[in-house]
PDB file of N, CA, C and O in Angstrom:
ATOM      1  N   MET A   1     -20.663  33.028  10.953  1.00  0.00           N
ATOM      2  CA  MET A   1     -20.182  32.319   9.818  1.00  0.00           C
ATOM      3  C   MET A   1     -21.219  32.286   8.717  1.00  0.00           C
ATOM      4  O   MET A   1     -20.886  32.505   7.553  1.00  0.00           O
ATOM      5  N   ALA A   2     -22.450  32.021   9.052  1.00  0.00           N
ATOM      6  CA  ALA A   2     -23.472  31.855   8.025  1.00  0.00           C
ATOM      7  C   ALA A   2     -23.851  33.206   7.425  1.00  0.00           C
ATOM      8  O   ALA A   2     -24.041  34.191   8.139  1.00  0.00           O
ATOM      9  N   HIS A   3     -23.954  33.228   6.114  1.00  0.00           N
ATOM     10  CA  HIS A   3     -24.261  34.469   5.418  1.00  0.00           C
ATOM     11  C   HIS A   3     -25.351  34.270   4.381  1.00  0.00           C
ATOM     12  O   HIS A   3     -25.253  34.793   3.271  1.00  0.00           O
ATOM     13  N   SER A   4     -26.377  33.528   4.726  1.00  0.00           N
ATOM     14  CA  SER A   4     -27.509  33.394   3.820  1.00  0.00           C
ATOM     15  C   SER A   4     -28.303  34.681   3.830  1.00  0.00           C
ATOM     16  O   SER A   4     -28.337  35.381   4.842  1.00  0.00           O
ATOM     17  N   PRO A   5     -28.943  35.003   2.717  1.00  0.00           N
ATOM     18  CA  PRO A   5     -29.786  36.196   2.719  1.00  0.00           C
ATOM     19  C   PRO A   5     -30.948  36.015   3.693  1.00  0.00           C
ATOM     20  O   PRO A   5     -31.297  34.889   4.049  1.00  0.00           O
ATOM     21  N   GLN A   6     -31.537  37.114   4.115  1.00  0.00           N
ATOM     22  CA  GLN A   6     -32.661  37.047   5.045  1.00  0.00           C
ATOM     23  C   GLN A   6     -33.717  36.098   4.486  1.00  0.00           C
ATOM     24  O   GLN A   6     -34.108  36.199   3.323  1.00  0.00           O
ATOM     25  N   GLY A   7     -34.167  35.184   5.325  1.00  0.00           N
ATOM     26  CA  GLY A   7     -35.125  34.174   4.906  1.00  0.00           C
ATOM     27  C   GLY A   7     -34.477  32.982   4.229  1.00  0.00           C
ATOM     28  O   GLY A   7     -35.164  32.035   3.846  1.00  0.00           O
ATOM     29  N   GLY A   8     -33.147  33.020   4.076  1.00  0.00           N
ATOM     30  CA  GLY A   8     -32.425  31.925   3.420  1.00  0.00           C
ATOM     31  C   GLY A   8     -32.259  30.732   4.342  1.00  0.00           C
ATOM     32  O   GLY A   8     -32.533  30.804   5.540  1.00  0.00           O
ATOM     33  N   LEU A   9     -31.815  29.660   3.773  1.00  0.00           N
ATOM     34  CA  LEU A   9     -31.663  28.405   4.491  1.00  0.00           C
ATOM     35  C   LEU A   9     -30.233  28.226   4.995  1.00  0.00           C
ATOM     36  O   LEU A   9     -29.271  28.424   4.254  1.00  0.00           O
ATOM     37  N   ILE A  10     -30.112  27.852   6.260  1.00  0.00           N
ATOM     38  CA  ILE A  10     -28.845  27.444   6.855  1.00  0.00           C
ATOM     39  C   ILE A  10     -29.091  26.043   7.391  1.00  0.00           C
ATOM     40  O   ILE A  10     -30.027  25.832   8.162  1.00  0.00           O
ATOM     41  N   SER A  11     -28.266  25.086   6.994  1.00  0.00           N
ATOM     42  CA  SER A  11     -28.494  23.716   7.447  1.00  0.00           C
ATOM     43  C   SER A  11     -27.397  23.281   8.407  1.00  0.00           C
ATOM     44  O   SER A  11     -26.245  23.706   8.310  1.00  0.00           O
ATOM     45  N   LEU A  12     -27.789  22.430   9.323  1.00  0.00           N
ATOM     46  CA  LEU A  12     -26.896  21.844  10.317  1.00  0.00           C
ATOM     47  C   LEU A  12     -27.105  20.341  10.276  1.00  0.00           C
ATOM     48  O   LEU A  12     -28.227  19.859  10.428  1.00  0.00           O
ATOM     49  N   ARG A  13     -26.017  19.597  10.070  1.00  0.00           N
ATOM     50  CA  ARG A  13     -26.104  18.144  10.030  1.00  0.00           C
ATOM     51  C   ARG A  13     -25.019  17.566  10.935  1.00  0.00           C
ATOM     52  O   ARG A  13     -23.898  18.072  10.986  1.00  0.00           O
ATOM     53  N   CYS A  14     -25.366  16.523  11.629  1.00  0.00           N
ATOM     54  CA  CYS A  14     -24.420  15.801  12.471  1.00  0.00           C
ATOM     55  C   CYS A  14     -24.481  14.331  12.083  1.00  0.00           C
ATOM     56  O   CYS A  14     -25.552  13.783  11.824  1.00  0.00           O
ATOM     57  N   ARG A  15     -23.304  13.703  12.047  1.00  0.00           N
ATOM     58  CA  ARG A  15     -23.283  12.275  11.739  1.00  0.00           C
ATOM     59  C   ARG A  15     -22.029  11.656  12.324  1.00  0.00           C
ATOM     60  O   ARG A  15     -21.044  12.342  12.599  1.00  0.00           O
ATOM     61  N   LEU A  16     -22.085  10.356  12.508  1.00  0.00           N
ATOM     62  CA  LEU A  16     -20.924   9.607  12.963  1.00  0.00           C
ATOM     63  C   LEU A  16     -20.246   9.042  11.723  1.00  0.00           C
ATOM     64  O   LEU A  16     -20.791   8.161  11.059  1.00  0.00           O
ATOM     65  N   GLY A  17     -19.067   9.544  11.415  1.00  0.00           N
ATOM     66  CA  GLY A  17     -18.318   9.105  10.240  1.00  0.00           C
ATOM     67  C   GLY A  17     -17.151   8.236  10.631  1.00  0.00           C
ATOM     68  O   GLY A  17     -16.960   7.920  11.805  1.00  0.00           O
ATOM     69  N   ASP A  18     -16.364   7.847   9.634  1.00  0.00           N
ATOM     70  CA  ASP A  18     -15.196   7.007   9.880  1.00  0.00           C
ATOM     71  C   ASP A  18     -14.156   7.728  10.731  1.00  0.00           C
ATOM     72  O   ASP A  18     -13.428   7.090  11.492  1.00  0.00           O
ATOM     73  N   SER A  19     -14.079   9.063  10.609  1.00  0.00           N
ATOM     74  CA  SER A  19     -13.085   9.851  11.341  1.00  0.00           C
ATOM     75  C   SER A  19     -13.575  10.313  12.701  1.00  0.00           C
ATOM     76  O   SER A  19     -12.801  10.870  13.480  1.00  0.00           O
ATOM     77  N   GLY A  20     -14.839  10.090  12.996  1.00  0.00           N
ATOM     78  CA  GLY A  20     -15.411  10.543  14.266  1.00  0.00           C
ATOM     79  C   GLY A  20     -16.736  11.238  14.028  1.00  0.00           C
ATOM     80  O   GLY A  20     -17.433  10.957  13.052  1.00  0.00           O
ATOM     81  N   VAL A  21     -17.073  12.133  14.913  1.00  0.00           N
ATOM     82  CA  VAL A  21     -18.318  12.890  14.803  1.00  0.00           C
ATOM     83  C   VAL A  21     -18.095  14.070  13.862  1.00  0.00           C
ATOM     84  O   VAL A  21     -17.133  14.821  14.022  1.00  0.00           O
ATOM     85  N   GLU A  22     -18.975  14.232  12.888  1.00  0.00           N
ATOM     86  CA  GLU A  22     -18.881  15.324  11.938  1.00  0.00           C
ATOM     87  C   GLU A  22     -20.078  16.255  12.114  1.00  0.00           C
ATOM     88  O   GLU A  22     -21.230  15.830  12.037  1.00  0.00           O
ATOM     89  N   ILE A  23     -19.785  17.518  12.347  1.00  0.00           N
ATOM     90  CA  ILE A  23     -20.820  18.549  12.474  1.00  0.00           C
ATOM     91  C   ILE A  23     -20.641  19.476  11.285  1.00  0.00           C
ATOM     92  O   ILE A  23     -19.593  20.102  11.125  1.00  0.00           O
ATOM     93  N   GLU A  24     -21.667  19.560  10.456  1.00  0.00           N
ATOM     94  CA  GLU A  24     -21.577  20.315   9.202  1.00  0.00           C
ATOM     95  C   GLU A  24     -22.582  21.466   9.224  1.00  0.00           C
ATOM     96  O   GLU A  24     -23.767  21.261   9.483  1.00  0.00           O
ATOM     97  N   ILE A  25     -22.103  22.662   8.953  1.00  0.00           N
ATOM     98  CA  ILE A  25     -22.953  23.844   8.860  1.00  0.00           C
ATOM     99  C   ILE A  25     -22.779  24.402   7.451  1.00  0.00           C
ATOM    100  O   ILE A  25     -21.661  24.614   6.983  1.00  0.00           O
ATOM    101  N   GLU A  26     -23.913  24.636   6.783  1.00  0.00           N
ATOM    102  CA  GLU A  26     -23.864  25.102   5.397  1.00  0.00           C
ATOM    103  C   GLU A  26     -24.854  26.243   5.201  1.00  0.00           C
ATOM    104  O   GLU A  26     -25.987  26.188   5.679  1.00  0.00           O
ATOM    105  N   ASP A  27     -24.413  27.268   4.495  1.00  0.00           N
ATOM    106  CA  ASP A  27     -25.327  28.357   4.159  1.00  0.00           C
ATOM    107  C   ASP A  27     -25.472  28.451   2.652  1.00  0.00           C
ATOM    108  O   ASP A  27     -24.731  27.815   1.903  1.00  0.00           O
ATOM    109  N   ARG A  28     -26.418  29.238   2.223  1.00  0.00           N
ATOM    110  CA  ARG A  28     -26.680  29.435   0.792  1.00  0.00           C
ATOM    111  C   ARG A  28     -26.334  30.859   0.384  1.00  0.00           C
ATOM    112  O   ARG A  28     -26.924  31.420  -0.540  1.00  0.00           O
ATOM    113  N   GLY A  29     -25.365  31.433   1.092  1.00  0.00           N
ATOM    114  CA  GLY A  29     -24.950  32.807   0.837  1.00  0.00           C
ATOM    115  C   GLY A  29     -24.113  32.934  -0.417  1.00  0.00           C
ATOM    116  O   GLY A  29     -24.089  32.028  -1.250  1.00  0.00           O
ATOM    117  N   PRO A  30     -23.422  34.062  -0.554  1.00  0.00           N
ATOM    118  CA  PRO A  30     -22.684  34.340  -1.779  1.00  0.00           C
ATOM    119  C   PRO A  30     -21.438  33.490  -1.978  1.00  0.00           C
ATOM    120  O   PRO A  30     -20.899  33.438  -3.084  1.00  0.00           O
ATOM    121  N   GLY A  31     -20.974  32.829  -0.936  1.00  0.00           N
ATOM    122  CA  GLY A  31     -19.772  32.022  -1.050  1.00  0.00           C
ATOM    123  C   GLY A  31     -18.519  32.873  -1.132  1.00  0.00           C
ATOM    124  O   GLY A  31     -18.578  34.101  -1.062  1.00  0.00           O
ATOM    125  N   ILE A  32     -17.400  32.213  -1.279  1.00  0.00           N
ATOM    126  CA  ILE A  32     -16.108  32.883  -1.329  1.00  0.00           C
ATOM    127  C   ILE A  32     -15.177  32.067  -2.218  1.00  0.00           C
ATOM    128  O   ILE A  32     -15.346  30.856  -2.357  1.00  0.00           O
ATOM    129  N   GLU A  33     -14.218  32.720  -2.804  1.00  0.00           N
ATOM    130  CA  GLU A  33     -13.234  32.017  -3.637  1.00  0.00           C
ATOM    131  C   GLU A  33     -12.509  30.968  -2.791  1.00  0.00           C
ATOM    132  O   GLU A  33     -12.086  31.273  -1.676  1.00  0.00           O
ATOM    133  N   PRO A  34     -12.359  29.746  -3.293  1.00  0.00           N
ATOM    134  CA  PRO A  34     -11.641  28.714  -2.540  1.00  0.00           C
ATOM    135  C   PRO A  34     -10.237  29.152  -2.109  1.00  0.00           C
ATOM    136  O   PRO A  34      -9.752  28.728  -1.060  1.00  0.00           O
ATOM    137  N   SER A  35      -9.596  29.983  -2.898  1.00  0.00           N
ATOM    138  CA  SER A  35      -8.247  30.450  -2.551  1.00  0.00           C
ATOM    139  C   SER A  35      -8.238  31.325  -1.299  1.00  0.00           C
ATOM    140  O   SER A  35      -7.176  31.541  -0.716  1.00  0.00           O
ATOM    141  N   GLN A  36      -9.388  31.828  -0.877  1.00  0.00           N
ATOM    142  CA  GLN A  36      -9.483  32.693   0.302  1.00  0.00           C
ATOM    143  C   GLN A  36      -9.817  31.928   1.585  1.00  0.00           C
ATOM    144  O   GLN A  36      -9.799  32.517   2.666  1.00  0.00           O
ATOM    145  N   LEU A  37     -10.119  30.644   1.491  1.00  0.00           N
ATOM    146  CA  LEU A  37     -10.555  29.883   2.664  1.00  0.00           C
ATOM    147  C   LEU A  37      -9.489  29.807   3.751  1.00  0.00           C
ATOM    148  O   LEU A  37      -9.817  29.907   4.934  1.00  0.00           O
ATOM    149  N   GLN A  38      -8.244  29.636   3.388  1.00  0.00           N
ATOM    150  CA  GLN A  38      -7.178  29.549   4.396  1.00  0.00           C
ATOM    151  C   GLN A  38      -7.071  30.856   5.191  1.00  0.00           C
ATOM    152  O   GLN A  38      -6.822  30.836   6.397  1.00  0.00           O
ATOM    153  N   ARG A  39      -7.257  31.967   4.520  1.00  0.00           N
ATOM    154  CA  ARG A  39      -7.181  33.273   5.183  1.00  0.00           C
ATOM    155  C   ARG A  39      -8.267  33.404   6.262  1.00  0.00           C
ATOM    156  O   ARG A  39      -8.035  34.035   7.294  1.00  0.00           O
ATOM    157  N   LEU A  40      -9.437  32.819   6.034  1.00  0.00           N
ATOM    158  CA  LEU A  40     -10.532  32.936   7.001  1.00  0.00           C
ATOM    159  C   LEU A  40     -10.255  32.210   8.310  1.00  0.00           C
ATOM    160  O   LEU A  40     -10.951  32.432   9.301  1.00  0.00           O
ATOM    161  N   ARG A  41      -9.265  31.361   8.323  1.00  0.00           N
ATOM    162  CA  ARG A  41      -8.895  30.652   9.554  1.00  0.00           C
ATOM    163  C   ARG A  41      -8.085  31.532  10.504  1.00  0.00           C
ATOM    164  O   ARG A  41      -7.857  31.165  11.656  1.00  0.00           O
ATOM    165  N   GLN A  42      -7.655  32.690  10.016  1.00  0.00           N
ATOM    166  CA  GLN A  42      -6.847  33.601  10.817  1.00  0.00           C
ATOM    167  C   GLN A  42      -7.743  34.547  11.615  1.00  0.00           C
ATOM    168  O   GLN A  42      -8.797  34.949  11.123  1.00  0.00           O
ATOM    169  N   PRO A  43      -7.342  34.915  12.848  1.00  0.00           N
ATOM    170  CA  PRO A  43      -8.146  35.845  13.649  1.00  0.00           C
ATOM    171  C   PRO A  43      -8.368  37.177  12.936  1.00  0.00           C
ATOM    172  O   PRO A  43      -7.467  37.706  12.285  1.00  0.00           O
ATOM    173  N   PHE A  44      -9.552  37.693  13.067  1.00  0.00           N
ATOM    174  CA  PHE A  44      -9.982  39.002  12.565  1.00  0.00           C
ATOM    175  C   PHE A  44     -10.137  39.073  11.043  1.00  0.00           C
ATOM    176  O   PHE A  44     -10.288  40.164  10.492  1.00  0.00           O
ATOM    177  N   GLU A  45     -10.102  37.938  10.366  1.00  0.00           N
ATOM    178  CA  GLU A  45     -10.306  37.920   8.918  1.00  0.00           C
ATOM    179  C   GLU A  45     -11.768  37.611   8.612  1.00  0.00           C
ATOM    180  O   GLU A  45     -12.395  36.794   9.287  1.00  0.00           O
ATOM    181  N   GLN A  46     -12.296  38.263   7.601  1.00  0.00           N
ATOM    182  CA  GLN A  46     -13.655  38.022   7.151  1.00  0.00           C
ATOM    183  C   GLN A  46     -13.653  37.929   5.639  1.00  0.00           C
ATOM    184  O   GLN A  46     -12.691  38.314   4.974  1.00  0.00           O
ATOM    185  N   GLY A  47     -14.752  37.411   5.107  1.00  0.00           N
ATOM    186  CA  GLY A  47     -14.835  37.198   3.674  1.00  0.00           C
ATOM    187  C   GLY A  47     -14.969  38.466   2.866  1.00  0.00           C
ATOM    188  O   GLY A  47     -14.497  38.533   1.731  1.00  0.00           O
ATOM    189  N   ASP A  48     -15.601  39.466   3.429  1.00  0.00           N
ATOM    190  CA  ASP A  48     -15.829  40.701   2.698  1.00  0.00           C
ATOM    191  C   ASP A  48     -14.720  41.705   2.948  1.00  0.00           C
ATOM    192  O   ASP A  48     -14.036  41.643   3.970  1.00  0.00           O
ATOM    193  N   ASP A  49     -14.544  42.612   2.033  1.00  0.00           N
ATOM    194  CA  ASP A  49     -13.649  43.739   2.213  1.00  0.00           C
ATOM    195  C   ASP A  49     -14.237  44.644   3.297  1.00  0.00           C
ATOM    196  O   ASP A  49     -15.455  44.814   3.358  1.00  0.00           O
ATOM    197  N   ALA A  50     -13.406  45.217   4.137  1.00  0.00           N
ATOM    198  CA  ALA A  50     -13.884  46.060   5.243  1.00  0.00           C
ATOM    199  C   ALA A  50     -14.725  47.228   4.754  1.00  0.00           C
ATOM    200  O   ALA A  50     -15.606  47.687   5.481  1.00  0.00           O
ATOM    201  N   LEU A  51     -14.483  47.721   3.550  1.00  0.00           N
ATOM    202  CA  LEU A  51     -15.238  48.862   3.040  1.00  0.00           C
ATOM    203  C   LEU A  51     -16.592  48.471   2.459  1.00  0.00           C
ATOM    204  O   LEU A  51     -17.490  49.308   2.362  1.00  0.00           O
ATOM    205  N   THR A  52     -16.744  47.211   2.074  1.00  0.00           N
ATOM    206  CA  THR A  52     -17.997  46.777   1.457  1.00  0.00           C
ATOM    207  C   THR A  52     -18.786  45.825   2.340  1.00  0.00           C
ATOM    208  O   THR A  52     -19.852  45.363   1.934  1.00  0.00           O
ATOM    209  N   ARG A  53     -18.302  45.522   3.518  1.00  0.00           N
ATOM    210  CA  ARG A  53     -18.930  44.549   4.408  1.00  0.00           C
ATOM    211  C   ARG A  53     -20.324  45.002   4.820  1.00  0.00           C
ATOM    212  O   ARG A  53     -20.528  46.145   5.226  1.00  0.00           O
ATOM    213  N   SER A  54     -21.277  44.083   4.707  1.00  0.00           N
ATOM    214  CA  SER A  54     -22.652  44.398   5.098  1.00  0.00           C
ATOM    215  C   SER A  54     -23.049  43.704   6.394  1.00  0.00           C
ATOM    216  O   SER A  54     -24.151  43.929   6.896  1.00  0.00           O
ATOM    217  N   SER A  55     -22.177  42.865   6.946  1.00  0.00           N
ATOM    218  CA  SER A  55     -22.499  42.169   8.186  1.00  0.00           C
ATOM    219  C   SER A  55     -21.507  42.559   9.276  1.00  0.00           C
ATOM    220  O   SER A  55     -20.418  43.064   9.005  1.00  0.00           O
ATOM    221  N   GLU A  56     -21.917  42.311  10.507  1.00  0.00           N
ATOM    222  CA  GLU A  56     -21.054  42.619  11.643  1.00  0.00           C
ATOM    223  C   GLU A  56     -20.293  41.378  12.064  1.00  0.00           C
ATOM    224  O   GLU A  56     -20.546  40.278  11.571  1.00  0.00           O
ATOM    225  N   GLY A  57     -19.382  41.564  12.957  1.00  0.00           N
ATOM    226  CA  GLY A  57     -18.610  40.453  13.487  1.00  0.00           C
ATOM    227  C   GLY A  57     -17.151  40.828  13.552  1.00  0.00           C
ATOM    228  O   GLY A  57     -16.691  41.731  12.853  1.00  0.00           O
ATOM    229  N   ALA A  58     -16.422  40.120  14.406  1.00  0.00           N
ATOM    230  CA  ALA A  58     -15.008  40.419  14.597  1.00  0.00           C
ATOM    231  C   ALA A  58     -14.106  39.531  13.751  1.00  0.00           C
ATOM    232  O   ALA A  58     -12.906  39.788  13.649  1.00  0.00           O
ATOM    233  N   GLY A  59     -14.669  38.485  13.142  1.00  0.00           N
ATOM    234  CA  GLY A  59     -13.839  37.582  12.358  1.00  0.00           C
ATOM    235  C   GLY A  59     -13.071  36.602  13.231  1.00  0.00           C
ATOM    236  O   GLY A  59     -11.952  36.211  12.897  1.00  0.00           O
ATOM    237  N   LEU A  60     -13.668  36.205  14.346  1.00  0.00           N
ATOM    238  CA  LEU A  60     -12.990  35.286  15.264  1.00  0.00           C
ATOM    239  C   LEU A  60     -13.588  33.886  15.283  1.00  0.00           C
ATOM    240  O   LEU A  60     -12.944  32.954  15.766  1.00  0.00           O
ATOM    241  N   GLY A  61     -14.788  33.717  14.774  1.00  0.00           N
ATOM    242  CA  GLY A  61     -15.502  32.439  14.891  1.00  0.00           C
ATOM    243  C   GLY A  61     -14.748  31.252  14.327  1.00  0.00           C
ATOM    244  O   GLY A  61     -14.588  30.245  15.017  1.00  0.00           O
ATOM    245  N   LEU A  62     -14.280  31.342  13.094  1.00  0.00           N
ATOM    246  CA  LEU A  62     -13.577  30.215  12.487  1.00  0.00           C
ATOM    247  C   LEU A  62     -12.215  29.990  13.125  1.00  0.00           C
ATOM    248  O   LEU A  62     -11.785  28.846  13.274  1.00  0.00           O
ATOM    249  N   ALA A  63     -11.530  31.063  13.504  1.00  0.00           N
ATOM    250  CA  ALA A  63     -10.228  30.923  14.162  1.00  0.00           C
ATOM    251  C   ALA A  63     -10.370  30.204  15.505  1.00  0.00           C
ATOM    252  O   ALA A  63      -9.572  29.324  15.826  1.00  0.00           O
ATOM    253  N   ILE A  64     -11.376  30.577  16.280  1.00  0.00           N
ATOM    254  CA  ILE A  64     -11.610  29.925  17.577  1.00  0.00           C
ATOM    255  C   ILE A  64     -12.032  28.481  17.369  1.00  0.00           C
ATOM    256  O   ILE A  64     -11.565  27.591  18.080  1.00  0.00           O
ATOM    257  N   THR A  65     -12.909  28.238  16.405  1.00  0.00           N
ATOM    258  CA  THR A  65     -13.352  26.874  16.119  1.00  0.00           C
ATOM    259  C   THR A  65     -12.174  25.989  15.737  1.00  0.00           C
ATOM    260  O   THR A  65     -12.089  24.843  16.177  1.00  0.00           O
ATOM    261  N   GLN A  66     -11.274  26.511  14.927  1.00  0.00           N
ATOM    262  CA  GLN A  66     -10.108  25.734  14.528  1.00  0.00           C
ATOM    263  C   GLN A  66      -9.210  25.419  15.732  1.00  0.00           C
ATOM    264  O   GLN A  66      -8.733  24.293  15.868  1.00  0.00           O
ATOM    265  N   LEU A  67      -8.980  26.402  16.597  1.00  0.00           N
ATOM    266  CA  LEU A  67      -8.158  26.159  17.793  1.00  0.00           C
ATOM    267  C   LEU A  67      -8.784  25.106  18.701  1.00  0.00           C
ATOM    268  O   LEU A  67      -8.089  24.230  19.217  1.00  0.00           O
ATOM    269  N   LEU A  68     -10.103  25.196  18.893  1.00  0.00           N
ATOM    270  CA  LEU A  68     -10.792  24.207  19.730  1.00  0.00           C
ATOM    271  C   LEU A  68     -10.748  22.817  19.103  1.00  0.00           C
ATOM    272  O   LEU A  68     -10.552  21.822  19.801  1.00  0.00           O
ATOM    273  N   ALA A  69     -10.929  22.752  17.792  1.00  0.00           N
ATOM    274  CA  ALA A  69     -10.862  21.457  17.107  1.00  0.00           C
ATOM    275  C   ALA A  69      -9.491  20.817  17.311  1.00  0.00           C
ATOM    276  O   ALA A  69      -9.396  19.634  17.639  1.00  0.00           O
ATOM    277  N   ARG A  70      -8.444  21.591  17.118  1.00  0.00           N
ATOM    278  CA  ARG A  70      -7.082  21.070  17.306  1.00  0.00           C
ATOM    279  C   ARG A  70      -6.863  20.610  18.741  1.00  0.00           C
ATOM    280  O   ARG A  70      -6.234  19.577  18.973  1.00  0.00           O
ATOM    281  N   ALA A  71      -7.376  21.366  19.703  1.00  0.00           N
ATOM    282  CA  ALA A  71      -7.210  21.012  21.121  1.00  0.00           C
ATOM    283  C   ALA A  71      -7.888  19.676  21.445  1.00  0.00           C
ATOM    284  O   ALA A  71      -7.503  18.994  22.396  1.00  0.00           O
ATOM    285  N   MET A  72      -8.898  19.307  20.650  1.00  0.00           N
ATOM    286  CA  MET A  72      -9.623  18.048  20.861  1.00  0.00           C
ATOM    287  C   MET A  72      -9.205  16.983  19.840  1.00  0.00           C
ATOM    288  O   MET A  72      -9.920  16.004  19.626  1.00  0.00           O
ATOM    289  N   ASN A  73      -8.038  17.187  19.213  1.00  0.00           N
ATOM    290  CA  ASN A  73      -7.523  16.266  18.196  1.00  0.00           C
ATOM    291  C   ASN A  73      -8.472  16.107  17.013  1.00  0.00           C
ATOM    292  O   ASN A  73      -8.572  15.036  16.415  1.00  0.00           O
ATOM    293  N   GLY A  74      -9.156  17.183  16.693  1.00  0.00           N
ATOM    294  CA  GLY A  74     -10.067  17.181  15.552  1.00  0.00           C
ATOM    295  C   GLY A  74      -9.552  18.095  14.457  1.00  0.00           C
ATOM    296  O   GLY A  74      -8.386  18.486  14.446  1.00  0.00           O
ATOM    297  N   GLN A  75     -10.441  18.423  13.543  1.00  0.00           N
ATOM    298  CA  GLN A  75     -10.066  19.316  12.452  1.00  0.00           C
ATOM    299  C   GLN A  75     -11.273  20.090  11.954  1.00  0.00           C
ATOM    300  O   GLN A  75     -12.422  19.695  12.158  1.00  0.00           O
ATOM    301  N   LEU A  76     -10.983  21.188  11.305  1.00  0.00           N
ATOM    302  CA  LEU A  76     -12.012  22.035  10.698  1.00  0.00           C
ATOM    303  C   LEU A  76     -11.763  22.060   9.203  1.00  0.00           C
ATOM    304  O   LEU A  76     -10.679  22.430   8.751  1.00  0.00           O
ATOM    305  N   ARG A  77     -12.766  21.668   8.442  1.00  0.00           N
ATOM    306  CA  ARG A  77     -12.678  21.699   6.982  1.00  0.00           C
ATOM    307  C   ARG A  77     -13.612  22.794   6.467  1.00  0.00           C
ATOM    308  O   ARG A  77     -14.743  22.923   6.937  1.00  0.00           O
ATOM    309  N   LEU A  78     -13.140  23.569   5.513  1.00  0.00           N
ATOM    310  CA  LEU A  78     -13.938  24.636   4.915  1.00  0.00           C
ATOM    311  C   LEU A  78     -14.064  24.393   3.426  1.00  0.00           C
ATOM    312  O   LEU A  78     -13.098  24.020   2.760  1.00  0.00           O
ATOM    313  N   ARG A  79     -15.285  24.613   2.899  1.00  0.00           N
ATOM    314  CA  ARG A  79     -15.527  24.470   1.459  1.00  0.00           C
ATOM    315  C   ARG A  79     -16.424  25.606   1.002  1.00  0.00           C
ATOM    316  O   ARG A  79     -17.373  25.979   1.691  1.00  0.00           O
ATOM    317  N   SER A  80     -16.116  26.150  -0.162  1.00  0.00           N
ATOM    318  CA  SER A  80     -16.941  27.214  -0.720  1.00  0.00           C
ATOM    319  C   SER A  80     -16.531  27.477  -2.157  1.00  0.00           C
ATOM    320  O   SER A  80     -15.454  27.083  -2.605  1.00  0.00           O
ATOM    321  N   SER A  81     -17.408  28.143  -2.854  1.00  0.00           N
ATOM    322  CA  SER A  81     -17.097  28.720  -4.158  1.00  0.00           C
ATOM    323  C   SER A  81     -18.076  29.865  -4.373  1.00  0.00           C
ATOM    324  O   SER A  81     -19.177  29.860  -3.822  1.00  0.00           O
ATOM    325  N   VAL A  82     -17.681  30.827  -5.160  1.00  0.00           N
ATOM    326  CA  VAL A  82     -18.512  32.004  -5.379  1.00  0.00           C
ATOM    327  C   VAL A  82     -19.857  31.578  -5.964  1.00  0.00           C
ATOM    328  O   VAL A  82     -19.917  30.838  -6.946  1.00  0.00           O
ATOM    329  N   GLY A  83     -20.925  32.058  -5.346  1.00  0.00           N
ATOM    330  CA  GLY A  83     -22.275  31.756  -5.796  1.00  0.00           C
ATOM    331  C   GLY A  83     -22.828  30.435  -5.311  1.00  0.00           C
ATOM    332  O   GLY A  83     -23.973  30.100  -5.615  1.00  0.00           O
ATOM    333  N   ALA A  84     -22.039  29.673  -4.560  1.00  0.00           N
ATOM    334  CA  ALA A  84     -22.481  28.343  -4.140  1.00  0.00           C
ATOM    335  C   ALA A  84     -22.528  28.165  -2.629  1.00  0.00           C
ATOM    336  O   ALA A  84     -22.609  27.031  -2.157  1.00  0.00           O
ATOM    337  N   GLY A  85     -22.482  29.235  -1.860  1.00  0.00           N
ATOM    338  CA  GLY A  85     -22.574  29.123  -0.414  1.00  0.00           C
ATOM    339  C   GLY A  85     -21.258  28.734   0.243  1.00  0.00           C
ATOM    340  O   GLY A  85     -20.203  28.728  -0.391  1.00  0.00           O
ATOM    341  N   PHE A  86     -21.347  28.412   1.520  1.00  0.00           N
ATOM    342  CA  PHE A  86     -20.179  28.140   2.355  1.00  0.00           C
ATOM    343  C   PHE A  86     -20.499  26.956   3.248  1.00  0.00           C
ATOM    344  O   PHE A  86     -21.611  26.841   3.763  1.00  0.00           O
ATOM    345  N   LYS A  87     -19.520  26.072   3.434  1.00  0.00           N
ATOM    346  CA  LYS A  87     -19.713  24.906   4.294  1.00  0.00           C
ATOM    347  C   LYS A  87     -18.520  24.772   5.232  1.00  0.00           C
ATOM    348  O   LYS A  87     -17.369  24.850   4.801  1.00  0.00           O
ATOM    349  N   ALA A  88     -18.800  24.572   6.512  1.00  0.00           N
ATOM    350  CA  ALA A  88     -17.776  24.293   7.512  1.00  0.00           C
ATOM    351  C   ALA A  88     -18.095  22.930   8.101  1.00  0.00           C
ATOM    352  O   ALA A  88     -19.236  22.661   8.478  1.00  0.00           O
ATOM    353  N   ILE A  89     -17.089  22.071   8.180  1.00  0.00           N
ATOM    354  CA  ILE A  89     -17.259  20.737   8.732  1.00  0.00           C
ATOM    355  C   ILE A  89     -16.278  20.582   9.889  1.00  0.00           C
ATOM    356  O   ILE A  89     -15.063  20.631   9.696  1.00  0.00           O
ATOM    357  N   LEU A  90     -16.806  20.398  11.073  1.00  0.00           N
ATOM    358  CA  LEU A  90     -16.008  20.170  12.267  1.00  0.00           C
ATOM    359  C   LEU A  90     -15.978  18.666  12.510  1.00  0.00           C
ATOM    360  O   LEU A  90     -17.027  18.042  12.671  1.00  0.00           O
ATOM    361  N   VAL A  91     -14.791  18.084  12.538  1.00  0.00           N
ATOM    362  CA  VAL A  91     -14.630  16.648  12.756  1.00  0.00           C
ATOM    363  C   VAL A  91     -13.939  16.452  14.095  1.00  0.00           C
ATOM    364  O   VAL A  91     -12.831  16.941  14.313  1.00  0.00           O
ATOM    365  N   LEU A  92     -14.606  15.731  14.988  1.00  0.00           N
ATOM    366  CA  LEU A  92     -14.055  15.449  16.316  1.00  0.00           C
ATOM    367  C   LEU A  92     -13.966  13.942  16.495  1.00  0.00           C
ATOM    368  O   LEU A  92     -14.892  13.223  16.120  1.00  0.00           O
ATOM    369  N   PRO A  93     -12.864  13.449  17.063  1.00  0.00           N
ATOM    370  CA  PRO A  93     -12.721  12.003  17.227  1.00  0.00           C
ATOM    371  C   PRO A  93     -13.786  11.430  18.168  1.00  0.00           C
ATOM    372  O   PRO A  93     -14.234  12.092  19.104  1.00  0.00           O
ATOM    373  N   SER A  94     -14.171  10.200  17.896  1.00  0.00           N
ATOM    374  CA  SER A  94     -15.125   9.511  18.770  1.00  0.00           C
ATOM    375  C   SER A  94     -14.455   9.170  20.088  1.00  0.00           C
ATOM    376  O   SER A  94     -13.248   8.934  20.138  1.00  0.00           O
ATOM    377  N   ALA A  95     -15.237   9.146  21.150  1.00  0.00           N
ATOM    378  CA  ALA A  95     -14.696   8.822  22.474  1.00  0.00           C
ATOM    379  C   ALA A  95     -14.380   7.344  22.566  1.00  0.00           C
ATOM    380  O   ALA A  95     -13.914   6.877  23.605  1.00  0.00           O
TER     381      ALA A  95
END
């Protein structure tokens, strides 16, 4: 998921919020158009065009994370904009 340039910063934050436990992962990579975020939740989808992609991966990470979140009565929130990085927030209910 994280696409920061080599030597770039990827942050991980965990906190107990009103909705439960929130796990937030954020990169400082190129970001993606907000209109494309829903597509990334689908299996085998990635942010880059297959012909211009510079990273490897099958495009399953976010799809699997979303399925697991739903199975635990949680949710996956995605935020991004071009040039501003990418943020994924996994919210799981408190026990």
